[in-house]
C-alpha positions as CSV (number, residue, x, y, z in Angstrom):
1,M,59.1,-34.9,-33.8
2,L,61.2,-31.8,-34.8
3,R,63.3,-32.5,-37.9
4,V,66.4,-30.2,-37.9
5,A,69.3,-29.4,-40.2
6,L,72.7,-28.4,-38.8
7,L,74.1,-25.3,-40.5
8,S,77.9,-25.0,-40.2
9,R,80.4,-26.6,-37.9
10,W,82.4,-23.3,-37.7
11,H,81.8,-22.5,-34.0
12,V,83.5,-24.4,-31.2
13,H,80.0,-25.2,-29.8
14,A,78.7,-26.8,-33.0
15,D,79.4,-30.4,-31.8
16,E,77.8,-29.6,-28.4
17,Y,74.6,-28.4,-30.1
18,A,74.5,-31.5,-32.3
19,G,74.8,-33.5,-29.1
20,Y,71.8,-31.8,-27.6
21,A,69.8,-32.7,-30.7
22,K,70.9,-36.3,-30.7
23,E,70.1,-36.7,-27.0
24,N,66.6,-35.2,-27.3
25,S,64.0,-37.8,-28.1
26,N,61.8,-35.2,-29.7
27,V,64.4,-34.1,-32.2
28,K,65.9,-35.8,-35.3
29,I,68.9,-34.5,-37.2
30,V,68.2,-35.0,-40.9
31,K,70.7,-33.0,-42.9
32,V,74.0,-31.0,-42.6
33,W,75.1,-27.9,-44.5
34,D,78.4,-26.2,-44.1
35,E,80.0,-23.2,-45.9
36,Q,83.1,-25.5,-46.1
37,E,82.0,-28.5,-48.1
38,E,84.8,-30.9,-46.9
39,R,84.1,-30.1,-43.2
40,G,80.4,-30.5,-43.7
41,R,80.7,-33.8,-45.5
42,K,82.9,-35.1,-42.7
43,W,80.4,-34.0,-40.1
44,A,77.4,-35.5,-41.9
45,K,79.3,-38.8,-42.2
46,E,80.0,-38.8,-38.5
47,L,76.4,-38.2,-37.7
48,G,75.1,-40.6,-40.3
49,V,73.0,-38.1,-42.1
50,V,72.8,-36.5,-45.6
51,F,75.1,-33.6,-46.5
52,E,73.5,-30.9,-48.6
53,G,75.9,-28.5,-50.3
54,K,73.3,-25.9,-51.3
55,L,71.8,-23.8,-48.5
56,E,68.7,-22.9,-50.7
57,K,67.8,-26.6,-50.9
58,I,67.9,-26.8,-47.1
59,M,65.5,-23.8,-46.9
60,A,63.2,-25.3,-49.6
61,D,63.0,-28.7,-48.0
62,P,59.5,-29.3,-46.5
63,A,60.9,-32.2,-44.5
64,I,63.0,-29.8,-42.4
65,D,61.2,-28.0,-39.6
66,A,64.1,-26.1,-38.0
67,V,67.8,-25.2,-38.3
68,M,70.6,-24.9,-35.8
69,V,73.1,-22.2,-36.8
70,A,76.7,-22.4,-35.7
71,S,78.2,-20.4,-38.6
72,P,80.6,-17.5,-38.4
73,T,78.7,-14.6,-36.8
74,S,79.1,-12.6,-40.0
75,M,76.8,-15.1,-41.7
76,H,74.1,-15.1,-39.1
77,K,71.9,-12.3,-40.5
78,E,71.7,-13.9,-44.0
79,I,71.2,-17.4,-42.9
80,I,68.7,-16.6,-40.1
81,L,66.7,-14.3,-42.3
82,R,66.5,-17.0,-45.0
83,A,65.4,-19.6,-42.5
84,A,62.7,-17.3,-41.1
85,V,61.3,-16.5,-44.5
86,A,61.4,-20.3,-45.3
87,G,59.3,-20.9,-42.2
88,K,62.1,-22.8,-40.3
89,H,62.5,-22.4,-36.5
90,I,66.0,-21.3,-35.5
91,F,68.4,-22.1,-32.8
92,T,71.7,-20.1,-32.9
93,E,74.9,-19.4,-31.0
94,K,75.4,-15.9,-29.5
95,I,75.7,-13.2,-30.6
96,L,72.7,-12.9,-32.9
97,A,74.1,-10.1,-35.1
98,F,76.6,-7.3,-35.1
99,T,74.2,-4.4,-34.7
100,V,70.9,-3.7,-33.0
101,K,69.5,-2.7,-36.3
102,E,70.3,-6.2,-37.7
103,C,68.9,-7.9,-34.7
104,M,65.6,-6.0,-35.1
105,E,65.4,-7.0,-38.8
106,I,65.8,-10.6,-37.7
107,Y,63.1,-10.4,-35.0
108,E,60.7,-8.7,-37.4
109,A,61.2,-11.5,-39.9
110,V,60.7,-14.1,-37.2
111,E,57.5,-12.5,-36.0
112,R,56.2,-12.0,-39.5
113,N,56.8,-15.7,-40.4
114,K,55.7,-17.0,-37.1
115,V,58.8,-19.1,-36.3
116,K,60.6,-19.6,-33.0
117,L,64.1,-18.1,-32.5
118,M,66.4,-19.1,-29.6
119,V,69.8,-17.6,-29.0
120,S,71.9,-19.7,-26.6
121,L,72.6,-17.7,-23.4
122,P,73.2,-20.7,-21.2
123,R,74.4,-19.1,-17.9
124,L,71.0,-17.5,-17.3
125,M,69.8,-21.0,-16.4
126,E,72.5,-21.7,-13.8
127,P,71.6,-22.1,-10.1
128,Y,74.3,-19.5,-9.0
129,F,72.8,-16.9,-11.3
130,L,69.2,-17.7,-10.4
131,Y,70.1,-17.4,-6.7
132,A,71.9,-14.0,-7.2
133,H,69.0,-12.6,-9.3
134,D,66.4,-13.6,-6.7
135,A,68.5,-12.4,-3.8
136,I,68.7,-9.0,-5.4
137,Q,65.0,-8.9,-6.2
138,N,64.3,-9.8,-2.5
139,G,66.4,-7.0,-1.2
140,L,69.1,-9.2,0.4
141,V,71.9,-7.0,-0.8
142,G,70.0,-3.7,-0.6
143,R,70.6,-1.2,-3.3
144,V,73.2,-2.8,-5.7
145,N,76.2,-0.5,-6.3
146,T,78.7,-2.8,-8.0
147,I,78.5,-6.0,-10.2
148,R,81.6,-7.7,-11.4
149,C,81.6,-10.7,-13.7
150,K,84.7,-12.3,-15.2
151,V,85.2,-15.1,-17.7
152,A,88.6,-16.2,-18.7
153,H,90.5,-19.1,-20.3
154,D,93.9,-19.6,-22.1
155,G,92.6,-20.1,-25.6
156,A,95.0,-17.5,-27.1
157,L,98.1,-18.5,-25.1
158,P,100.8,-20.6,-26.9
159,S,101.6,-24.1,-25.7
160,E,103.7,-27.0,-26.9
161,T,100.7,-28.6,-28.7
162,H,99.1,-25.3,-29.8
163,P,101.8,-22.6,-30.7
164,N,99.1,-20.0,-31.4
165,G,96.6,-21.1,-28.7
166,W,93.9,-23.8,-28.9
167,L,91.2,-21.5,-30.2
168,P,90.6,-21.8,-33.9
169,V,92.5,-19.1,-35.9
170,S,89.1,-18.0,-37.3
171,F,88.2,-16.7,-33.8
172,F,90.7,-13.9,-34.4
173,D,89.2,-12.9,-37.7
174,E,87.3,-9.6,-37.2
175,Q,85.4,-10.0,-40.5
176,L,84.0,-13.3,-39.3
177,C,83.5,-12.6,-35.6
178,G,83.1,-8.8,-35.4
179,G,85.7,-8.6,-32.7
180,G,87.6,-10.9,-30.3
181,A,87.3,-12.0,-26.7
182,F,84.7,-9.5,-25.6
183,I,82.1,-10.0,-28.4
184,D,82.4,-13.8,-28.0
185,F,83.3,-14.9,-24.5
186,G,82.4,-11.5,-23.0
187,A,78.8,-12.2,-24.0
188,H,78.3,-14.1,-20.8
189,P,79.2,-11.2,-18.5
190,I,77.1,-8.9,-20.7
191,Y,73.8,-10.8,-20.6
192,L,74.3,-11.7,-16.9
193,T,75.0,-8.2,-15.7
194,N,72.4,-6.7,-18.0
195,R,69.8,-8.9,-16.2
196,L,71.1,-7.8,-12.7
197,G,71.9,-4.2,-13.4
198,G,69.0,-3.0,-15.6
199,D,69.2,-0.3,-18.2
200,V,72.6,0.8,-19.3
201,K,73.5,4.5,-19.1
202,H,77.0,4.6,-20.5
203,V,80.0,2.4,-21.3
204,S,83.8,2.7,-21.1
205,A,85.8,-0.1,-22.8
206,N,89.4,-1.2,-23.0
207,L,89.8,-4.0,-25.6
208,S,93.4,-5.1,-25.4
209,K,95.5,-7.2,-27.8
210,F,97.7,-8.8,-25.1
211,E,99.1,-11.5,-27.4
212,N,99.2,-9.1,-30.4
213,K,96.3,-10.8,-32.2
214,L,94.3,-8.9,-34.8
215,V,91.4,-8.5,-32.4
216,D,91.1,-8.1,-28.6
217,D,92.1,-11.1,-26.5
218,H,91.7,-9.4,-23.1
219,A,89.0,-6.9,-22.3
220,V,87.6,-4.9,-19.4
221,V,84.4,-2.9,-19.8
222,I,83.0,-0.5,-17.2
223,V,79.2,0.0,-17.4
224,E,77.1,2.5,-15.4
225,Y,73.5,1.6,-15.2
226,E,70.6,4.0,-14.9
227,S,70.2,2.8,-11.3
228,G,73.7,4.2,-10.5
229,A,75.2,0.7,-10.1
230,I,78.6,0.1,-11.8
231,G,79.3,-3.1,-13.7
232,I,82.8,-4.4,-14.3
233,L,82.8,-6.9,-17.2
234,E,85.9,-8.9,-17.9
235,A,86.7,-11.4,-20.7
236,S,90.0,-13.0,-21.4
237,F,91.5,-15.5,-23.8
238,V,95.0,-15.1,-22.2
239,T,94.4,-16.2,-18.5
240,R,95.2,-19.7,-17.2
241,K,93.4,-21.4,-14.3
242,S,90.9,-18.6,-13.7
243,P,87.5,-19.4,-12.2
244,F,84.3,-17.9,-13.4
245,I,83.6,-15.0,-11.0
246,L,80.3,-13.1,-10.3
247,E,80.3,-10.6,-7.5
248,V,77.4,-8.4,-6.4
249,F,77.9,-5.7,-3.8
250,G,75.1,-3.5,-2.2
251,T,74.1,-1.4,0.7
252,E,73.0,-4.4,2.7
253,G,75.2,-7.2,1.6
254,T,77.4,-9.1,-0.8
255,I,77.1,-12.2,-3.0
256,L,80.3,-14.0,-4.2
257,V,80.2,-16.7,-6.9
258,E,83.3,-18.6,-7.8
259,D,82.5,-21.2,-10.5
260,S,79.3,-22.7,-9.1
261,H,80.1,-22.0,-5.5
262,V,78.0,-19.3,-3.9
263,K,78.2,-17.5,-0.5
264,I,76.3,-14.5,0.8
265,R,76.7,-12.1,3.7
266,S,73.7,-9.8,4.4
267,T,72.4,-7.7,7.2
268,K,69.1,-9.6,6.7
269,L,70.4,-13.2,7.0
270,N,72.4,-15.4,9.4
271,N,73.2,-12.6,11.9
272,G,75.2,-10.9,9.2
273,Q,77.7,-13.7,8.8
274,W,78.9,-15.4,5.7
275,F,77.1,-18.6,4.7
276,E,76.4,-20.9,1.7
277,P,72.8,-20.7,0.7
278,E,70.7,-23.5,-0.8
279,L,70.5,-22.9,-4.5
280,P,67.5,-23.4,-6.8
281,E,67.5,-26.1,-9.4
282,K,69.1,-25.5,-12.8
283,R,66.5,-24.4,-15.4
284,P,66.1,-26.4,-18.6
285,M,68.8,-25.5,-21.1
286,A,68.1,-23.1,-24.0
287,F,67.9,-25.9,-26.5
288,T,65.3,-27.8,-24.5
289,Q,63.2,-24.7,-24.0
290,W,63.4,-24.0,-27.7
291,V,62.1,-27.4,-28.6
292,D,59.4,-27.2,-26.0
293,S,58.3,-23.8,-27.3
294,I,57.9,-25.2,-30.8
295,L,56.2,-28.5,-30.0
296,N,54.1,-27.4,-27.0
297,G,53.9,-23.6,-27.2
298,A,55.8,-23.2,-23.9
299,E,57.2,-19.8,-22.9
300,T,61.0,-19.5,-23.0
301,E,63.1,-17.7,-20.3
302,I,65.5,-16.1,-22.8
303,K,63.8,-13.1,-24.3
304,M,64.3,-10.8,-27.3
305,E,65.4,-8.1,-24.8
306,D,68.3,-10.2,-23.5
307,V,69.5,-10.9,-27.1
308,V,69.2,-7.3,-28.4
309,R,70.7,-5.7,-25.3
310,L,73.7,-8.1,-25.6
311,T,74.4,-6.8,-29.1
312,E,73.7,-3.2,-28.0
313,L,76.4,-3.3,-25.2
314,N,78.9,-4.8,-27.7
315,E,78.2,-1.9,-30.0
316,L,78.7,0.6,-27.2
317,A,81.9,-1.1,-26.1
318,A,83.4,-1.2,-29.6
319,K,82.6,2.5,-30.1
320,S,84.1,3.4,-26.7
321,H,87.3,1.6,-27.4
322,Q,87.6,3.0,-30.9
323,E,87.0,6.6,-29.8
324,G,88.8,6.4,-26.5
325,R,85.9,7.8,-24.5
326,R,82.8,7.0,-22.5
327,I,79.8,6.3,-24.8
328,F,76.3,7.1,-23.6
329,R,73.5,4.7,-24.6
330,N,71.4,7.6,-25.9
331,E,74.1,8.5,-28.4
332,M,73.6,5.2,-30.2
333,A,69.8,5.6,-30.0
334,A,70.1,9.0,-31.7
335,V,72.2,7.5,-34.5
336,D,69.7,4.8,-35.0
337,N,66.9,7.3,-35.3
338,E,68.8,9.2,-37.9
339,C,69.3,6.1,-40.1
């Protein structure tokens, strides 16, 4: 049995993660901590567990095996490093940290203290992505030249019930989040296209404040990969009724994904006509893989490379937008080497 403490209800996915823990017969929630005491006490009462107001007591408690972190991103590094040093396994919301350097500090602490760290990158487990990835690997689209991925919702748009949008106000606080739509929601296009496109060569970003928020609420980022393929990554908090979109174009064919619906047209299949392929089964969710890795030593499908490259592309995009120019990946590597 894995005994876990929930650390913060700040993120909109915090309740979802608590639900995963409650539904897993190998997991027991034993305590709650929150940087806002009132919110934490309410959550603990709803879950029927103890609220602990001091984070250091959570870390020192031998009855706690692991922690689930849904705090502001700005607190990730401190909380996760403390958990690693205390020997607690860690499950956390994306992104792991604001910089590659911070990510590496965390992974070094995780390795040194022999704990398991999982960052939730859920769409890597979806059948539509698994099919697209395998189709590319099997040459069904030939040499990939373009990948487009779009995620969008209306969280920043005013409505009668939510004059400032339904997203929490804190999601537009740069100090807490490190940015806006792209660093948070745009994480999905980033980690998906990173897997499909390979190593990044350079990035050009436009992080727009469409609704005049303090951070971007609408973003388009253009990535060129070392392969020559171009990625178009889109994230928006100001778009109603938009489906999730993943499109892959290559020299031998095209894959189109809209929400979970997939179709492909390839010179190597079905006489070159469009058709809907049979999709693989969904892989176990990140939380389930994390628990299995702790209790049974199982390998996880989300790797350190996925997590670090997610932060890296965010760093590149932020610098590109700030300086109004294309940023090459090797520029950032040179800066890191100087530090």
